[in-house]
KERO-934998 format. One record per atom (N, C-alpha, C): z, y, x; residue in three letters. Coordinates in steps of 0.001 Angstrom, whole numbers, padded with zeros to 6 digits, always signed. Layout:
N
ZYXALA/...
end
This chain:
188
+001154-006253+018087PRO/+000292-005430+018830PRO/+001187-004308+018942PRO/+001425-003028+019567LYS/+002539-001878+019559LYS/+001676-001132+018932LYS/+002140-000670+017859ARG/+001470+000414+017365ARG/+002349+002021+017573ARG/+001295+002927+017837GLN/+001608+004525+017856GLN/+001048+005128+016717GLN/+001721+005857+016354VAL/+001212+007059+014974VAL/+001561+008738+015547VAL/+000895+009129+015493ALA/+000773+010213+015482ALA/+000211+011321+014583ALA/+000135+012541+014247PHE/+000094+013276+013137PHE/-001076+014267+013288PHE/-001667+014586+012323ALA/-002878+015515+012586ALA/-003189+015722+011508ALA/-003235+017044+010970THR/-003930+017593+010008THR/-004187+016534+008230THR/-002635+016683+008329LYS/-002333+015417+007089LYS/-003154+014120+007420LYS/-003610+013240+008264SER/-003821+012380+008641SER/-003058+011949+009470SER/-002955+010164+009456LYS/-002501+009607+010112LYS/-003117+008822+011725LYS/-002581+008836+012930PHE/-003961+007723+013382PHE/-002877+006309+013974PHE/-003283+005628+013635ILE/-002949+004035+014067ILE/-003816+003347+015598ILE/-003038+003655+016759THR/-003644+002968+017720THR/-002885+001835+017781THR/-003879+000519+018421CYS/-003563-000595+018965CYS/-003567-000271+020646CYS/-003179-001436+020820SER/-003247-001228+022301SER/-004796-001428+023362SER/-004898-001171+024208SER/-006291-001234+024668SER/-006738-002731+024673SER/-008126-002839+024743GLY/-008675-004056+024740GLY/-009310-004552+023870GLY/-009556-005722+023484VAL/-010233-006124+022080VAL/-008991-007331+021521VAL/-009974-006640+019725HIS/-008620-007698+019263HIS/-009413-009257+019203HIS/-008581-010055+018669ALA/-008890-011826+018547ALA/-010078-011384+017781ALA/-010207-010561+016771ARG/-011493-010879+016003ARG/-012907-009945+016365ARG/-012993-009811+017568GLY/-013641-009396+018269GLY/-014108-007605+018009GLY/-012673-007218+017146LEU/-013175-005156+016818LEU/-012254-004957+018003LEU/-013005-003399+018357PRO/-012255-002974+019580PRO/-010767-002551+019043PRO/-009994-002529+019712ARG/-008330-002318+019564ARG/-008739-000094+019748ARG/-009099+000243+018849THR/-009422+001872+018697THR/-009027+002370+017904THR/-008628+003660+017506MET/-008205+004388+016500MET/-008298+004269+015065MET/-007559+004237+014279THR/-007686+003755+012801THR/-007059+005161+012023THR/-007287+005645+011521THR/-006924+007044+010637THR/-006786+006570+009228THR/-005639+006919+008667VAL/-004631+006595+007169VAL/-004701+008573+006813VAL/-005647+008415+005827ARG/-005928+009865+005450ARG/-005813+009804+004039ARG/-005722+010970+002951PRO/-006173+010813+001428PRO/-007436+010298+001028PRO/-007102+009524+000407PHE/-008398+009353-000947PHE/-009215+009937-001127PHE/-011074+010416-001088THR/-011612+010837-001680THR/-012530+010360-002611THR/-012969+011322-003721CYS/-013822+010542-004645CYS/-014924+009678-003750CYS/-015639+009947-002556ASP/-016481+009719-002051ASP/-016135+007947-001729ASP/-015131+008036-001319ASP/-014469+006568-001001ASP/-014979+005433-001974ASP/-015440+005632-003142LEU/-015237+004823-003826LEU/-016576+004364-003854LEU/-017037+004840-003146PHE/-018503+003965-002691PHE/-018640+003169-001615PHE/-017837+003511-000611THR/-017812+002547+000112THR/-016484+001618+000331THR/-015611+001359-000431TYR/-014426+000447-000271TYR/-014559-000397-001008TYR/-015646-001394-001362ASN/-016245-002646-001772ASN/-015797-003832-000910ASN/-015877-003570+000522ASP/-015444-004814+001599ASP/-013796-004618+001794ASP/-013303-004111+000746VAL/-011763-004129+000853VAL/-011311-004865-000045VAL/-012481-005134-001577ASN/-011847-005305-002413ASN/-012290-006953-002539ASN/-012207-007733-001787THR/-013172-009288-001861THR/-012195-010039-001812THR/-010824-009690-001610ASP/-009841-011360-002041ASP/-009570-011768-003326ASP/-009358-013009-003837VAL/-008647-013175-004922VAL/-007206-012146-004680VAL/-006780-011749-004384PHE/-005354-011619-004532PHE/-005128-009942-004986PHE/-006726-009342-004689THR/-007015-007787-004602THR/-007481-007703-006013THR/-006197-006579-006956GLU/-006497-006210-008141GLU/-007754-005220-008268GLU/-008735-005303-009206THR/-010439-004442-008846THR/-010160-003458-010483THR/-010021-002456-009812PHE/-010084-001659-011705PHE/-011304-000873-011829PHE/-011646-000690-012993ASN/-012321+000214-013233ASN/-012272+001320-012966ASN/-013503+002370-012527LEU/-013998+003456-011926LEU/-012608+004454-012940LEU/-012611+004321-014164ASN/-012139+005287-014516ASN/-010745+005087-014292ASN/-009800+004250-013914PHE/-008929+003636-013367PHE/-008291+004726-011718PHE/-009208+004229-011258TYR/-009573+005019-009644TYR/-009230+006404-009749TYR/-010269+007334-010797LEU/-010225+008141-010818LEU/-009438+009073-011468LEU/-008689+008205-012267SER/-007426+008941-013264SER/-006388+008756-011825SER/-006280+007923-011252TYR/-004938+007953-010348TYR/-004911+009290-009386TYR/-006607+009114-009092LEU/-006710+009955-007932LEU/-006527+011519-008326LEU/-006744+012004-009708SER/-006238+013157-010358SER/-004927+013712-010747SER/-004316+012349-011138LYS/-003020+012443-011112LYS/-001899+012377-010297LYS/-002247+011805-009412TRP/-001045+011321-008445TRP/-002083+011419-007034TRP/-002724+012405-006590PRO/-003587+012372-005262PRO/-003160+012290-004072PRO/-001604+012574-004352GLU/-000561+012216-002541GLU/-000251+010476-002615GLU/-000600+009948-003557TYR/-000070+008525-003755TYR/-001015+007836-003537TYR/-002477+008467-003019PHE/-003978+007564-003032PHE/-004185+007825-001486PHE/-004181+006670-000779SER/-004212+006821+000779SER/-005648+005852+000977SER/-006312+006419+002563ALA/-007636+005496+002525ALA/-007360+005077+003897ALA/-007382+004149+004527ALA/-007230+003397+006120ALA/-008661+003498+006330ALA/-009494+003877+007434LEU/-010958+003931+007794LEU/-010643+003515+009297LEU/-011497+002766+009861GLY/-012033+001505+011008GLY/-012311+002903+011620GLY/-012506+002065+012968PRO/-013288+002946+014184PRO/-014629+003895+013634PRO/-015373+002533+012825ASP/-016489+003218+012684ASP/-017131+004030+011667ASP/-015418+004755+010772GLY/-015352+005222+009609GLY/-015489+004583+008297GLY/-015984+003517+008059ALA/-015450+002681+006910ALA/-014344+002754+006494ALA/-014221+002337+004861VAL/-013059+002036+004643VAL/-012520+000673+005021VAL/-011100+000731+005553ALA/-010358-000798+006184ALA/-009111-000933+004919ALA/-008946+000015+004237GLY/-007750-000623+003101GLY/-007590+000672+002390GLY/-006764+000583+001478TYR/-006356+001738+000564TYR/-004612+001102+000198TYR/-004036+002617-000546VAL/-002767+002028-001261VAL/-003042+003125-002571VAL/-002926+002787-003557ILE/-002404+003787-004648ILE/-001088+003700-005267ILE/-000676+004523-005411GLY/+000966+004602-006569GLY/+000815+005620-007656GLY/+002110+005809-008039LYS/+002191+006918-009053LYS/+003996+006905-008550LYS/+004267+008351-009601ALA/+005589+008519-009712ALA/+006293+008191-011235ALA/+006925+007339-011108GLU/+007334+007388-013097GLU/+008931+007267-012835GLU/+008978+006835-014388GLY/+010579+006760-014677GLY/+010909+007945-014884GLY/+012686+007734-015477ARG/+013390+009011-015718ARG/+014926+008577-015520ARG/+015836+009619-014700GLY/+016698+009256-014237GLY/+017050+008648-013095GLY/+017927+007374-012953SER/+018158+006877-012080SER/+016663+005748-011870SER/+016180+005570-012717ASN/+015168+004770-012477ASN/+013791+005263-011636ASN/+013734+006767-011602TRP/+012817+007461-010981TRP/+012552+006355-009773TRP/+010911+006137-009334HIS/+010401+005469-008376HIS/+009374+005950-008315HIS/+009057+005323-007184GLY/+007603+005629-006643GLY/+006766+003942-006880GLY/+005532+003724-007288HIS/+005104+002358-008083HIS/+004184+002465-006714HIS/+003942+000953-006691VAL/+002837+000835-005610VAL/+001737-000073-006799VAL/+000467+000741-007360SER/-000285-000180-007727SER/-001747-001136-007055SER/-001313-000409-005927ALA/-002577-001737-005197ALA/-001965-001170-003710ALA/-002170-002176-002817VAL/-002353-002021-001381VAL/-003093-003226-000985VAL/-003970-003084-000226THR/-005023-004067+000045THR/-005844-003587+001540THR/-006200-004460+002429VAL/-006954-003920+003470VAL/-008027-005130+003680VAL/-009075-004857+004121ALA/-010256-005927+004573ALA/-009937-006976+005327ALA/-010354-008087+004971PRO/-010281-009326+005509PRO/-010217-009024+007251PRO/-011273-008516+007497SER/-011530-007878+009279SER/-010698-007242+009782SER/-009486-006457+009195TYR/-008574-005686+009740TYR/-006724-006255+009353TYR/-006833-007378+009047ARG/-005387-007633+008746ARG/-004586-008521+009632ARG/-003727-008262+009532ARG/-002789-008850+010606ARG/-002915-007641+011788ARG/-002729-006097+011634MET/-003034-005826+012912MET/-001925-004407+012486MET/-001235-004980+011106GLY/+000039-003807+010344GLY/-000382-002899+009938GLY/-001937-002536+009346LEU/-002424-001531+008676LEU/-001721-001379+007317LEU/-001448-002341+007038ALA/-001281-002690+005520ALA/+000763-001951+005203ALA/+001617-002173+006342SER/+002427-001420+006774SER/+002362-000745+006725SER/+001276+000449+007630ALA/+001015+001483+007514ALA/+000924+002077+006438ALA/+000239+001425+005367LEU/-000036+001906+004126LEU/+001229+001861+003445LEU/+002049+001225+003425MET/+003045+001564+002646MET/+004617+002056+002701MET/+004271+002452+004060ASP/+004811+003466+005006ASP/+004840+004592+004667ASP/+003530+005063+004253GLU/+002958+006050+003712GLU/+003224+006237+002457GLU/+002991+005193+001827LEU/+003617+005731+000063LEU/+004839+005607-000113LEU/+006085+004892+001080GLU/+007384+004885+000952GLU/+007891+006617+001412GLU/+007379+006766+001937GLY/+007181+008513+002367GLY/+007291+009380+001515GLY/+006102+009396+000709ILE/+005572+010231-000164ILE/+007075+010069-001552ILE/+007151+008863-001593SER/+008104+008387-003026SER/+009532+009415-001766SER/+010047+009407-001071GLU/+011177+009456-000658GLU/+010990+011016-000369GLU/+010170+011512-000003ASN/+010475+013245+000642ASN/+009143+014075-000250ASN/+008720+013774-001181HIS/+008224+014637-001777HIS/+008404+014326-003181HIS/+009161+013307-003520HIS/+009312+012868-004998HIS/+011159+012515-005062HIS/+011528+012329-004261ASP/+012822+012085-004352ASP/+012950+011029-005133ASP/+012298+009980-004898ALA/+012735+008401-005998ALA/+013795+007786-005092ALA/+014055+006961-006166TYR/+015665+006097-005615TYR/+014893+005159-005259TYR/+013793+004749-005616PHE/+013419+003350-005087PHE/+011570+003171-005151PHE/+011254+001924-004286VAL/+009487+001839-004253VAL/+009620+000550-005061VAL/+008233+000365-006162ASP/+008369-001160-006459ASP/+007143-001267-006710ASP/+006728-002432-007059LEU/+005498-003357-006856LEU/+005620-004482-007683LEU/+004451-005155-008217PHE/+004046-006552-008928PHE/+003232-007477-007522PHE/+003909-008451-007324VAL/+002692-009500-006466VAL/+002698-010828-007285VAL/+002080-011034-007045ARG/+001150-012643-007752ARG/+001965-013218-006903ARG/+002617-014360-007821GLU/+003894-015082-007644GLU/+003247-016363-006227GLU/+002347-016605-006492SER/+001062-017194-004993SER/+000735-016356-004370SER/+001270-015224-004092ASN/+000383-014355-002912ASN/+001722-014194-002023ASN/+001924-015705-001417THR/+003378-016080-000421THR/+002490-015040+000868THR/+001837-014694+001270ASN/+001741-014003+002517ASN/+002105-012509+002396ASN/+001813-011873+001569ALA/+001796-010857+000732ALA/+003485-010606+000407ALA/+003811-011169-000456ILE/+005585-011522-000252ILE/+006598-011598+000997ILE/+005919-012245+001676ALA/+006576-012450+002967ALA/+006694-010843+004164ALA/+005422-010803+003907MET/+005498-009114+004383MET/+006224-007867+003927MET/+005862-007864+002441TYR/+007095-006911+001732TYR/+008216-007402+001985TYR/+008805-008879+001824GLU/+010311-008776+002459GLU/+010808-008177+003992GLU/+009481-008347+004694ARG/+009726-007788+006492ARG/+010064-006005+005956ARG/+009479-005603+005133LEU/+008980-004280+004594LEU/+010171-003666+004324LEU/+011491-004745+004005GLY/+012723-004656+002919GLY/+012856-004571+001667GLY/+011543-005372+001037TYR/+011467-005254-000159TYR/+012460-006801-000904TYR/+012570-006875-002154VAL/+013544-007866-002661VAL/+013022-007742-003645VAL/+012942-009499-004257ILE/+012528-009893-005592ILE/+013677-009227-006950ILE/+012985-008443-007419TYR/+014687-008301-008757TYR/+014212-008679-010020TYR/+013342-009040-009978ARG/+013068-010188-011269ARG/+011787-010216-011408ARG/+011161-011679-011766THR/+009954-012212-012287THR/+009167-011720-013744THR/+007945-011711-013839VAL/+007354-011199-015094VAL/+006451-012323-015446VAL/+006701-013154-016294LEU/+006078-014312-017142LEU/+004690-013590-017327LEU/+003462-014524-016991ASP/+002353-014300-017547ASP/+001846-012890-017094ASP/+002086-012378-016195TYR/+001916-010559-016051TYR/+000322-010269-015449TYR/-000145-011573-014847TYR/-001736-011387-014454TYR/-002692-012083-015722TYR/-002988-011209-016410SER/-003951-011995-017455SER/-003163-012851-018227SER/-001743-013483-018192GLY/-001679-014549-019388GLY/-001600-015872-018342GLY/-002056-015643-016834GLU/-002332-016566-015572GLU/-001032-017035-014828GLU/-000734-016262-014593GLU/+000352-016239-013415GLU/+001257-015106-013349GLU/+002484-015551-013116HIS/+003527-014965-012788HIS/+003823-013774-012107HIS/+003818-012656-012147ALA/+004132-011517-011021ALA/+005815-011343-010320ALA/+006242-010943-009326HIS/+007150-011145-009123HIS/+007419-009043-009141HIS/+008779-009049-009276ASP/+008625-007249-009475ASP/+009609-006853-008211ASP/+008946-006460-007313MET/+009704-006186-005846MET/+010262-004856-005741MET/+011253-004487-005078ARG/+011819-003309-004799ARG/+012424-003257-003562ARG/+012363-001445-003550LYS/+012983-001523-002112LYS/+013365-000124-002593LYS/+014919-000056-002236PRO/+015530+001201-002161PRO/+015775+002256-001533PRO/+015483+003408-001737LEU/+015354+004716-000888LEU/+016812+005022-000659LEU/+016545+006415+000065ARG/+017525+006837+000568ARG/+018666+007549-000519ARG/+017643+007927-001582ARG/+018749+008572-003029ARG/+019629+007639-003320ARG/+019218+005971-003447ASP/+020333+005339-003981ASP/+020931+004508-003040ASP/+021667+005145-003041GLU/+023006+005413-001338GLU/+023207+003527-002089GLU/+023940+003762-003412GLU/+024460+002119-003250GLU/+023434+001079-004011GLU/+022135+001394-003661LYS/+021217+000170-004064LYS/+021535-000588-005560LYS/+021829+000159-006073ARG/+021482+000049-007564ARG/+020472-000206-008264ARG/+019363-000095-007743SER/+018115-000476-007949SER/+017642-001925-007862SER/+018740-002550-007083ILE/+018206-003590-007061ILE/+019337-004794-007323ILE/+020655-004061-008441GLU/+021074-005123-008615GLU/+020548-005778-010021GLU/
end
């Protein structure tokens, strides 16, 4: 489906084409805006699949206080949290980068471009506010749908981290070079 993005008061509005989505949801506006503490009480439907890492409350509050610009929520037409992205800026020198700690979308809002919009939000913050060289993330080796999406967004598998997920599964460290990394050294 075609996506339009309009800007208004630090929120992004994503509109699907008119009509009804195949899942029965109306094709109406979805808002991407800064995550708030109140969202921690309404995001449970988003954390329902096995690939979503769920963290304790202190983790979310720590990120929200240290890197609030990297914490965005996508709200569905009914105002409920339909997805979110959490990240941070880290590293030194040419290793200075944005890191995606989590990005997830509720099952009923998948395959509508919402995860791509959330990733675009985080990449923009990394590039325009932090002047990062690249963005990286870790993804379960078995999460082939997510890996395919990240590859469509321009990420490459930089390396594999053995037993990253509780010693049970390997992770791919995926990276996408940003404008500052003109020679793409971050993915060599």
